[in-house]
C-alpha positions, 0 to 999 in steps of 0.5 A: 402449657401456661396456667390460667386463673379461673373465675373461681378466683377469690382475689386473695393475691396469694399467687402473685408473689409466688410466681418466679416470672412475675407472670401474675397480676391483678385484673379487673375482678380476678388475678390474671396470668400472662401466658408469655411469661408463665413457664409452669414454674419449670426452671424454678420449682418442681410444681406450679407455685400458683396452683400450690398456694391457691386456696380455691384451686383457681390456677389450672393448666390453660389448654390454649397454651400448650408447650413442651417441658423443653419449650417452657425451660427455654422460655424461662431462660429467656425471661431470666437472661442477664 
């Protein structure tokens, strides 16, 4: 499933450069994750980088966007196809 950023976000920006899919961008008040680009870092890293670097644990799995590991890998391949 894609990750989302909760209201606990302190708008520090640590997560944005860590995303291998460029799924994270500044929102009006907090950073946001595009679920169509988020692969939980499947295909690039062993763990979700946004959650790993977030100082306030605001990056969490989004239950509204459940996907299997295989679906996440296919999405990663589509996003990075040349």
